[in-house]
N, C-alpha and C positions, 0 to 999 in steps of 0.2 A: 780151756784157757791154758796158755803156755807160759808158765812162770819160771824165771831163772834168776840167779844171782851171779853177776859177772864182774870181772875186774873193770874198774873205771878206766876209760881211755881218754887221751887228751882231747879228742874230738867231741867227747861228751860234756866237757867242762862248762861250756856256755849254757847248755840246756839244764844241767844240774844246778848251776849257780842261779839261774832264773827261777827254777823250781824252789830252791831254798829261800830266795827273796820273797816269793809269794807265801810260802808256808810260815816264815818267821816275820812277815810284814807287821810293823807296829811294835815289835819287840826289839829292844836294844841289846842284841847279842852278836857274837862274832858270826854266827850262821846267817844273820841278816846283812852282813857286809861281805859281798862276793870277793872283793880283793883280799881281805884278811883271811877268809876261808880258803881261797885258792892258794895263798902263800903257805898255809899250814897243812895242805893236803899233799900226801905222798901217794902217787898213782899206783905204785906196785903193791900197796896194802889197802887200797880204797875200792869200794864196790858200789855197783848200781843194782837196783832191783828192777827187773824187766818183765813186763806182762804183755804178751802178744806184740812184742817188738817195741813197746813204749816204755820209757824210763818212768817208774812210778815212785821211786825212792832211792836212798843212798845211805851208805855209812862211810864217811870220809875219815881217814885215820892217818897217823904218821908214827914213826918208830921213836919218837922222843920219850926219854925216861921222864918220870914225874918231876915237875918243877913248879915253882911259884915264886912270886916276888914278895917284897916287904908289905904289900897291901893285905896279905893273907895271914890269918891267925891259924897256925897248924896245930892240930890236936893230938898228933902222935909222932913218934920218931920214925922218919922215913929212911934212915940209914940202911936198913936191910934191903931196900929196893934199889940201892945203888949198884948192887951186884946181880940184879935180876933183869931179864929182858922184858920190857913192858911195851904196850901199845897205847897210844893216845887217841881216844875217840874225839875227833874234832867236831863232827856234826853228824847226826843221824836224823833222817827225815823220811816220812812216807806221806804221800799226798792224802789229804783227809778222806776222799771218797773211796780209798782202798784200805782204810783202817778197819780193824776188827775181823780180818780174814786170815790172820796168821803170818802175813808178809813181814810185818814189823818184827815179830818174834824171830823170824829167820835171819833178819839183819842183825838183831841183838846178839844172836848166837855165834856170829862170825868170829869174834876174838877168841872164844873157847876152842875153836878149831884151827887156829893159826900157830899154835905152839908157843905163845907168849906166857909169861908167868903172872902177869896182871894187866888189867885195862884200867885206864883212868881218864878223867875229863873234867873240864870246867862246865858247870851247870848254872846258867843264868837264873837268878831268883825270880825274875819277872815272868819266866815261863810257867812258874807254879807247878812243876812236875817232879819235885824232889822226892815225893812219896813213891812215885812210880819207880824211880831209880833205886831207892832203898828196897822196895819190894822185889826188885829184880836181883838184888844181891850186892849192890854197891853200898859203901859206907862213906859218910862224910868225914874227910880227914883235914879239911881246911875251909876257911870261910873269909870272905871280904864283905864289904857293904852290899855288893851287887851280885856276888857269885859264890857258889860252893865249889870245892874240889872233891870229887868222889873217886873212889878206888874199889876195885874188886879183884881179889886173888883168884887166879884161874887154875 
């Protein structure tokens, strides 16, 4: 089996957005909304996981510094992050039939290798996966009724 992680290309977007729609179907998240996800995706820092020529996963990102609106209760001072280069994890996904083989871990490790000082993201509560994010090293720095904001120093 030939596995690789490659930069996402514009011609991949339709397939990736369709894959996200299936993976996050039934969950009210940005990842289940292809228009919002595509608007927040920056191609030169987003990746696809490819197995034998087929896209099986992705990590969509952009170079936005950490931000939130008045809907979030923030639990720490984020001022130090104003001077650091951060990467925003918009959506990460791996098709269910390929989980448990280490491919998802390879996607998760990408921000560590990209030279940024931190990675952050919005984590929808209805996905019920916050314990996995915390176990990976993220911490909750903000919360709204429907979402957490997590951050990890790199």
